C-alpha positions as CSV (number, residue, x, y, z in Angstrom):
1,M,7.6,-2.1,18.0
2,D,8.0,1.4,16.7
3,A,4.2,2.1,16.4
4,R,2.4,4.2,18.9
5,V,-1.0,3.6,20.5
6,H,-2.4,6.7,22.1
7,R,-4.4,6.1,25.2
8,R,-7.0,8.6,26.6
9,S,-8.5,8.8,29.9
10,Q,-12.0,9.0,28.3
11,P,-13.1,7.3,25.1
12,A,-12.5,9.3,22.1
13,P,-15.1,9.9,19.4
14,P,-14.9,7.7,16.3
15,G,-11.7,8.4,14.1
16,Q,-9.8,10.5,16.8
17,G,-7.1,8.1,17.8
18,Y,-7.0,4.5,19.1
19,T,-8.5,4.1,22.6
20,P,-8.3,0.6,23.8
21,G,-11.7,-0.4,25.2
22,P,-12.5,-0.9,28.8
23,R,-10.5,-1.3,31.9
24,T,-11.6,-4.2,33.9
25,L,-13.2,-4.5,37.3
26,R,-11.4,-4.2,40.4
27,E,-11.6,-7.1,42.6
28,R,-14.0,-6.8,45.5
29,H,-12.4,-6.7,48.9
30,A,-15.3,-8.5,50.6
31,P,-18.3,-10.4,49.4
32,M,-21.7,-8.6,49.3
33,N,-24.1,-9.2,52.2
34,P,-26.5,-11.8,51.0
35,L,-29.2,-9.8,52.6
36,L,-28.7,-7.2,50.0
37,S,-29.0,-9.7,47.1
38,L,-31.8,-9.8,44.4
39,G,-34.8,-7.5,45.0
40,L,-33.6,-6.5,48.5
41,L,-30.6,-4.8,47.0
42,S,-32.7,-2.5,45.1
43,L,-34.7,-1.5,48.1
44,A,-31.7,-1.2,50.2
45,L,-29.7,1.2,47.9
46,P,-30.3,4.9,48.4
47,G,-32.2,6.5,45.5
48,A,-33.5,3.2,44.2
49,R,-36.9,3.0,42.7
50,A,-39.0,0.0,43.9
51,P,-39.4,-2.5,41.3
52,A,-42.6,-2.3,39.2
53,G,-43.5,-5.9,38.1
54,G,-40.0,-6.8,38.5
55,Q,-39.0,-4.5,35.8
56,D,-38.0,-1.2,37.2
57,L,-34.4,-1.9,38.2
58,F,-32.8,1.5,37.4
59,R,-31.6,3.7,40.3
60,D,-32.9,7.2,40.2
61,L,-29.4,8.8,40.3
62,S,-27.5,11.3,38.3
63,F,-24.6,9.8,36.4
64,E,-22.1,11.5,39.0
65,S,-24.0,10.2,41.9
66,A,-24.2,6.7,40.3
67,Q,-20.5,6.8,39.7
68,A,-19.9,7.5,43.5
69,Q,-22.2,4.8,44.7
70,A,-20.7,2.3,42.2
71,S,-17.2,3.1,43.6
72,E,-18.6,2.7,47.3
73,L,-20.1,-0.5,46.6
74,E,-17.3,-1.7,44.2
75,L,-19.7,-2.4,41.6
76,P,-19.6,-1.9,37.8
77,L,-22.0,0.7,36.5
78,L,-24.7,-0.5,34.0
79,V,-26.0,2.5,31.9
80,E,-28.9,2.1,29.5
81,L,-29.1,5.0,27.0
82,E,-32.7,5.2,25.7
83,S,-33.5,5.8,22.1
84,A,-35.2,9.0,21.0
85,D,-37.9,6.7,19.6
86,P,-39.8,5.3,22.7
87,A,-40.9,2.3,20.6
88,E,-37.4,1.2,20.1
89,T,-36.5,1.5,23.7
90,A,-39.7,-0.5,24.5
91,A,-38.7,-3.2,22.2
92,F,-35.2,-3.3,23.6
93,D,-36.5,-3.6,27.2
94,A,-39.0,-6.3,26.2
95,A,-36.1,-8.4,24.6
96,V,-33.8,-8.0,27.5
97,W,-35.6,-7.2,30.9
98,S,-38.6,-9.6,30.3
99,D,-36.3,-12.4,31.4
100,A,-36.2,-13.1,35.2
101,K,-32.5,-14.3,34.8
102,A,-31.4,-11.1,33.3
103,V,-33.2,-9.1,36.1
104,R,-31.6,-11.3,39.0
105,Y,-28.1,-11.0,37.5
106,V,-28.4,-7.3,37.2
107,E,-29.7,-6.8,40.7
108,V,-26.5,-8.7,42.1
109,E,-23.7,-7.8,39.8
110,V,-24.0,-4.2,38.8
111,L,-25.5,-0.8,39.7
112,P,-28.1,-0.2,36.9
113,V,-29.1,3.4,35.8
114,R,-31.0,4.5,32.7
115,Y,-31.1,7.9,31.0
116,G,-32.9,9.5,28.2
117,G,-33.3,12.9,26.6
118,A,-30.4,15.4,27.1
119,E,-28.5,13.2,29.4
120,A,-28.5,10.3,27.0
121,D,-27.3,12.7,24.3
122,R,-24.4,13.8,26.4
123,L,-23.3,10.3,27.4
124,A,-23.6,9.1,23.9
125,V,-21.2,11.9,22.7
126,R,-18.8,11.1,25.4
127,Y,-18.7,7.4,24.7
128,G,-19.2,7.6,21.0
129,V,-22.3,5.8,20.9
130,E,-24.0,6.0,17.5
131,A,-27.1,3.8,17.8
132,R,-29.4,3.7,20.7
133,P,-30.8,2.2,22.8
134,A,-27.6,0.8,24.1
135,V,-26.0,-0.6,27.2
136,L,-22.7,0.5,28.7
137,V,-20.9,-1.2,31.5
138,L,-18.6,1.0,33.0
139,E,-16.1,1.3,35.9
140,A,-17.0,3.6,38.6
141,D,-14.4,6.0,37.2
142,G,-16.1,6.0,33.7
143,Q,-13.9,3.7,31.9
144,E,-15.9,1.5,29.4
145,L,-15.9,-2.3,30.0
146,L,-18.5,-3.6,27.7
147,R,-21.0,-2.2,25.2
148,L,-24.1,-4.0,24.0
149,V,-26.4,-2.7,21.4
150,P,-29.5,-4.3,19.6
151,P,-30.2,-6.8,18.4
152,L,-29.8,-8.3,21.8
153,S,-31.4,-11.1,23.6
154,S,-31.5,-11.5,27.3
155,S,-29.4,-14.8,27.1
156,R,-26.6,-12.9,25.1
157,F,-26.8,-10.1,27.5
158,V,-26.4,-12.3,30.7
159,R,-23.7,-14.3,29.0
160,N,-21.7,-11.2,28.2
161,L,-21.9,-9.9,31.7
162,R,-21.1,-13.4,33.3
163,L,-17.9,-13.7,30.9
164,L,-16.9,-10.3,32.0
165,T,-17.1,-11.0,35.7
166,A,-15.8,-14.5,35.3
167,H,-12.5,-13.4,33.5
168,R,-12.1,-9.9,34.9
169,G,-8.7,-10.9,36.5
170,E,-7.3,-12.1,33.2
171,I,-8.9,-9.2,31.2
172,S,-7.6,-6.7,33.9
173,A,-3.9,-8.1,33.6
174,A,-4.1,-7.4,29.8
175,R,-5.5,-4.0,30.2
176,R,-2.9,-3.1,32.9
177,A,-0.2,-4.2,30.5
178,A,-1.8,-2.0,27.7
179,E,-1.9,1.0,30.1
180,A,1.6,0.5,31.3
181,R,3.1,0.3,27.8
182,P,0.9,2.8,25.7
183,D,3.5,3.0,22.9
184,D,3.6,-0.7,22.2
185,F,1.3,-1.8,19.5
186,E,1.6,-5.5,20.0
187,I,0.4,-5.2,23.6
188,G,-2.8,-3.3,22.3
189,L,-3.4,-6.3,19.8
190,A,-2.8,-8.6,22.9
191,Y,-5.6,-6.9,24.8
192,A,-7.9,-7.5,21.9
193,Q,-6.9,-11.1,21.6
194,T,-7.6,-11.7,25.3
195,L,-11.1,-10.4,24.7
196,T,-11.4,-12.9,22.0
197,R,-10.0,-15.8,23.9
198,V,-12.6,-15.3,26.8
199,R,-15.3,-15.2,24.0
200,L,-16.2,-11.6,24.5
201,F,-16.4,-11.4,20.7
202,G,-18.5,-8.3,20.4
203,P,-16.1,-6.0,22.6
204,A,-13.2,-7.9,20.7
205,L,-14.5,-6.9,17.4
206,V,-14.8,-3.2,18.6
207,E,-11.2,-3.2,19.8
208,F,-10.0,-4.8,16.5
209,E,-11.9,-2.1,14.5
210,R,-10.3,0.6,16.7
211,I,-6.9,-1.0,16.1
212,W,-7.6,-1.2,12.4
213,E,-8.5,2.4,12.0
214,F,-5.8,3.9,14.2
215,G,-3.3,1.5,12.5
216,H,-3.7,2.9,9.1
217,D,-2.2,6.1,10.2
218,E,0.9,4.4,12.0
219,E,4.0,3.7,10.3
220,G,4.4,0.4,12.5
221,F,1.3,-1.0,11.3
222,R,2.5,-3.2,8.5
223,K,1.6,-6.6,6.9
224,E,2.3,-8.8,9.9
225,H,-0.2,-6.9,11.9
226,L,-2.7,-6.8,9.0
227,A,-2.5,-10.7,8.6
228,F,-3.0,-11.2,12.3
229,V,-5.9,-8.9,12.6
230,V,-7.7,-10.4,9.5
231,R,-7.1,-14.0,10.6
232,T,-8.3,-13.3,14.2
233,V,-11.4,-11.4,13.0
234,A,-12.2,-14.1,10.5
235,N,-12.1,-16.7,13.1
236,M,-14.9,-14.8,14.9
237,I,-17.3,-15.2,12.1
238,T,-18.9,-18.4,13.5
239,D,-19.6,-16.7,16.8
240,N,-20.2,-13.3,15.7
241,P,-21.5,-12.8,12.2
242,K,-20.8,-9.1,12.4
243,A,-17.2,-10.1,11.8
244,R,-17.9,-10.9,8.2
245,N,-19.4,-7.5,7.6
246,T,-16.4,-5.8,9.2
247,L,-14.0,-7.7,6.9
248,A,-16.0,-6.8,3.8
249,R,-16.2,-3.2,4.8
250,W,-12.3,-3.1,5.3
251,R,-11.9,-4.8,1.8
252,E,-14.2,-2.2,0.1
253,R,-12.2,0.6,1.7
254,A,-9.2,-0.9,0.4
255,V,-10.6,-1.5,-3.1
256,A,-11.5,2.2,-3.1
257,T,-8.0,3.2,-2.3
258,L,-6.8,1.1,-5.4
259,A,-9.5,2.8,-7.5
260,R,-8.0,6.1,-6.7
261,A,-4.9,5.3,-8.6
262,S,-7.1,5.6,-11.8
263,A,-9.0,8.7,-10.7
264,E,-8.2,12.3,-11.2
265,P,-6.6,13.5,-7.9
266,T,-8.3,16.2,-5.9
267,A,-7.4,18.3,-2.7
268,E,-9.8,16.1,-0.9
269,H,-8.8,12.7,-2.5
270,P,-5.1,13.0,-3.4
271,A,-3.5,10.1,-5.5
272,P,-2.4,7.3,-3.2
273,T,1.2,6.7,-2.7
274,L,3.0,3.5,-3.7
275,R,3.0,2.4,-0.1
276,E,-0.8,3.0,0.4
277,L,-1.4,1.0,-2.9
278,M,0.8,-1.9,-1.9
279,E,-1.0,-2.0,1.6
280,A,-4.5,-1.7,0.2
281,A,-3.6,-4.5,-2.3
282,S,-2.3,-6.7,0.6
283,E,-5.4,-6.1,2.5
284,V,-7.7,-7.1,-0.3
285,G,-5.7,-10.3,-0.9
286,A,-5.7,-11.3,2.9
287,I,-9.3,-10.5,3.3
288,N,-10.4,-12.3,0.1
289,A,-8.4,-15.4,1.2
290,Q,-10.3,-15.4,4.6
291,L,-13.8,-14.8,3.2
292,D,-13.4,-17.3,0.3
293,N,-15.6,-15.2,-1.9
294,R,-14.3,-16.6,-5.2
295,E,-16.8,-14.8,-7.6
296,H,-16.0,-11.4,-6.1
297,S,-12.3,-12.1,-6.2
298,L,-12.3,-13.3,-9.8
299,Q,-14.2,-10.0,-11.0
300,L,-11.9,-7.9,-8.8
301,Y,-8.6,-9.4,-10.0
302,A,-9.7,-9.4,-13.6
303,Q,-10.5,-5.6,-13.3
304,L,-7.5,-4.4,-11.2
305,G,-5.0,-6.8,-12.8
306,R,-5.4,-5.2,-16.2
307,D,-5.5,-1.5,-14.9
308,P,-2.5,0.1,-16.3
309,N,-2.6,2.7,-13.5
310,I,-1.7,0.0,-10.9
311,P,1.9,-0.2,-10.6
312,P,3.5,-3.6,-11.3
313,E,4.9,-3.9,-7.9
314,V,1.4,-3.9,-6.4
315,L,0.3,-6.8,-8.6
316,Y,2.1,-9.2,-6.4
317,A,0.1,-8.0,-3.3
318,L,-3.1,-8.5,-5.5
319,F,-2.2,-11.9,-6.9
320,N,-0.4,-13.2,-3.8
321,R,0.5,-16.8,-3.5
322,H,-2.0,-17.3,-0.6
323,V,-4.8,-16.1,-3.0
324,F,-3.6,-18.3,-5.6
325,R,-3.7,-21.3,-3.3
326,L,-7.2,-20.6,-2.4
327,F,-8.1,-21.1,-6.2
328,Y,-5.7,-24.0,-6.6
329,N,-8.3,-26.2,-8.2
330,D,-10.4,-23.5,-9.9
331,K,-9.2,-23.5,-13.6
332,R,-10.9,-20.1,-14.1
333,F,-8.5,-18.4,-11.9
334,A,-5.4,-20.1,-13.4
335,D,-6.7,-19.1,-16.9
336,L,-7.1,-15.6,-15.6
337,I,-3.6,-15.5,-14.5
338,A,-2.2,-17.2,-17.5
339,G,-4.1,-14.8,-19.8
340,C,-2.5,-11.8,-18.0
341,G,0.8,-12.3,-19.6
342,D,1.0,-8.7,-20.7
343,V,0.3,-7.7,-17.1
344,F,2.8,-10.0,-15.3
345,L,5.4,-9.4,-17.9
346,R,5.2,-5.8,-16.6
347,A,7.4,-7.4,-13.7
348,D,10.1,-6.4,-15.9
349,Q,9.3,-2.8,-15.1
350,A,9.5,-3.7,-11.4
351,F,12.9,-5.2,-12.0
352,N,13.9,-2.1,-13.8
353,S,12.6,0.1,-10.9
354,Y,14.5,-2.1,-8.4
355,E,17.7,-1.5,-10.2
356,E,17.2,2.1,-10.3
357,H,16.3,2.3,-6.6
358,L,19.4,0.1,-5.9
359,R,21.8,2.3,-7.8
360,L,20.2,5.5,-5.9
361,L,20.8,3.6,-2.6
362,N,24.4,2.7,-3.3
363,E,25.0,6.4,-4.4
364,G,23.4,7.6,-1.2
365,Q,20.6,9.5,-3.1
366,L,17.7,7.4,-1.9
367,P,15.5,9.0,0.6
368,A,15.3,7.1,4.0
369,D,11.5,6.6,3.6
370,R,11.9,4.8,0.2
371,E,14.7,2.5,1.2
372,Y,12.1,-0.3,1.9
373,L,11.4,-0.3,-1.8
374,V,14.7,-1.7,-2.9
375,D,13.9,-5.3,-1.4
376,A,10.1,-4.9,-1.9
377,L,10.4,-4.2,-5.6
378,R,12.7,-7.3,-6.2
379,K,10.6,-9.6,-4.3
380,A,7.4,-8.2,-5.7
381,A,8.8,-8.8,-9.2
382,T,10.2,-12.2,-8.6
383,A,7.0,-13.3,-6.9
384,Q,4.8,-11.9,-9.9
385,V,6.9,-14.0,-12.2
386,G,6.5,-17.0,-10.1
387,I,2.7,-16.8,-9.9
388,Y,2.6,-16.3,-13.7
389,Y,4.9,-19.2,-14.2
390,E,2.8,-21.4,-12.1
391,A,-0.3,-20.5,-13.8
392,L,1.3,-21.3,-17.2
393,L,2.4,-24.7,-16.0
394,Q,-1.2,-25.4,-14.5
395,T,-2.8,-24.5,-17.8
396,G,-0.6,-26.7,-19.9
397,K,1.5,-23.8,-21.4
398,T,4.7,-25.6,-20.5
399,E,6.9,-24.2,-23.3
400,E,6.0,-20.6,-22.5
401,A,6.6,-21.3,-18.9
402,V,10.3,-22.7,-19.6
403,Q,10.9,-19.5,-21.7
404,L,9.8,-17.2,-19.0
405,A,11.9,-18.9,-16.3
406,D,15.0,-19.0,-18.5
407,V,14.6,-15.2,-19.2
408,V,14.3,-14.4,-15.6
409,C,17.1,-16.7,-14.2
410,N,19.5,-15.3,-17.0
411,R,18.7,-11.7,-15.8
412,Y,18.7,-12.6,-12.1
413,P,20.8,-15.7,-11.4
414,L,20.1,-15.6,-7.6
415,G,19.1,-18.3,-5.2
416,E,15.9,-16.6,-4.3
417,T,15.0,-16.4,-8.1
418,Y,15.5,-20.2,-8.5
419,V,13.8,-21.0,-5.2
420,E,10.8,-18.9,-6.2
421,L,10.4,-20.6,-9.5
422,M,11.1,-24.3,-8.2
423,S,8.5,-23.7,-5.4
424,A,6.0,-22.6,-8.1
425,A,6.8,-25.5,-10.2
426,K,6.4,-27.9,-7.1
427,R,3.0,-26.5,-6.5
428,A,2.0,-27.0,-10.1
429,G,3.3,-30.7,-9.9
430,A,6.0,-29.9,-12.5
431,R,8.6,-32.3,-11.3
432,D,10.8,-32.1,-14.5
433,E,10.9,-28.3,-14.3
434,I,12.1,-28.6,-10.7
435,R,14.8,-30.9,-11.7
436,R,15.7,-28.8,-14.6
437,L,16.0,-25.6,-12.7
438,G,17.7,-27.2,-9.7
439,E,20.4,-28.6,-11.9
440,Q,20.9,-25.2,-13.7
441,A,21.1,-23.3,-10.3
442,L,23.5,-25.7,-8.8
443,G,25.9,-25.4,-11.9
444,R,25.5,-21.6,-12.0
445,L,25.3,-20.2,-8.5
446,Q,28.3,-19.4,-6.5
447,G,28.6,-20.0,-2.7
448,S,26.8,-22.6,-0.5
449,K,24.5,-20.0,1.0
450,E,23.1,-19.2,-2.5
451,K,22.7,-22.9,-3.2
452,A,21.0,-23.8,0.3
453,G,17.5,-22.8,-0.7
454,V,17.8,-24.8,-4.0
455,R,19.1,-27.9,-2.4
456,E,16.2,-28.0,0.1
457,V,13.6,-27.8,-2.5
458,L,15.4,-30.7,-4.4
459,E,15.8,-32.8,-1.2
460,K,12.0,-32.4,-0.4
461,T,10.9,-33.1,-3.9
462,F,13.4,-35.9,-4.7
463,P,14.2,-37.3,-1.2
464,R,15.8,-40.6,-2.6
465,E,18.3,-38.8,-4.8
466,H,19.7,-36.3,-2.4
């Protein structure tokens, strides 16, 4: 793909480029001496403090010394960054370190260190840690593997560490692929998907958020990426409730972009471009379909669908067929669409805009960065009409639906026009309309390619007749 994903040797502060998360652990060349396991390990390591009541696990080492020792032992480095509020750190420690399983696992699998004060502040800035206390699991060279923040139980803490060590080969391969092809956006997505597959949902969500933020500044981040990211994050909701909040936050940002279309532009908040509006509308539609928040969706669509500052070609992305299918049995939504005739007939404006852009393209006067609009405008206008036509059929306004279909087909007697309307009629259960439009199309269209889609809809609807 064309999009570029920038990699950095150190994690970047939020908002300064996409930095894929952690590299994975190197395989150990030899098993650890069993005599150094559990409590004996902490006593054997230079600079270690003797456990006090089994809780004082942390080595008394500077960060640089801890890195050197972790490299020598081929262990990942566990770094706890204390909160400025001692009570918060104490509560965190009580939740995690009071469990003997957590203590034993950390003693064997990682080299633990803890920092407070100025050193914690320095590392927090370096790794972009906004909330403390926090636990970072790092490679010896400083690359982040895993980040854990409150609320955190000892069981989730141990579970994440075990998943990390159990799947480090698979994660390492995905990470190496991402490092080898830093300009390949799909490989960056694949790395996040690998974290999801091995059920490291917290780190995976962090990766998807970074991809989302960076992707909005990249030309290659388009609807197929949007749909993939939204679906994957939505599938995490059961295992990681934070995923729902993430989707809601993305949706609100997209809504804010749409709202800027009606606001007075300023130097700080310029008017959004048509591309930005279309992408924001696509985001809103995709996320609402995943969250299934019908009340919010109905209010939003009623508000934005009637906003004269929202260009007609953007309406298709708002009222897309996937969202309509979500409300298939909800008469309120069909009534809303059917009542927006003045809005959806603005598809005529989109058709006019399409023809104007096509003329400019044919005359060589259309800038390259706007060529995508030629197909986008035609498809958006046709799909808008299809959704409106379907809503009319669903709400019993058959006569209006027939008139609308005839007007559009007379203006654009294309195979895709008929297929769009016939598919809408099929979703609405209007078999007579499918037959009427199909017969009209076969008598009007020229060429087998134009007729192919029409024949397919007819064959699937009336298999015994075709």
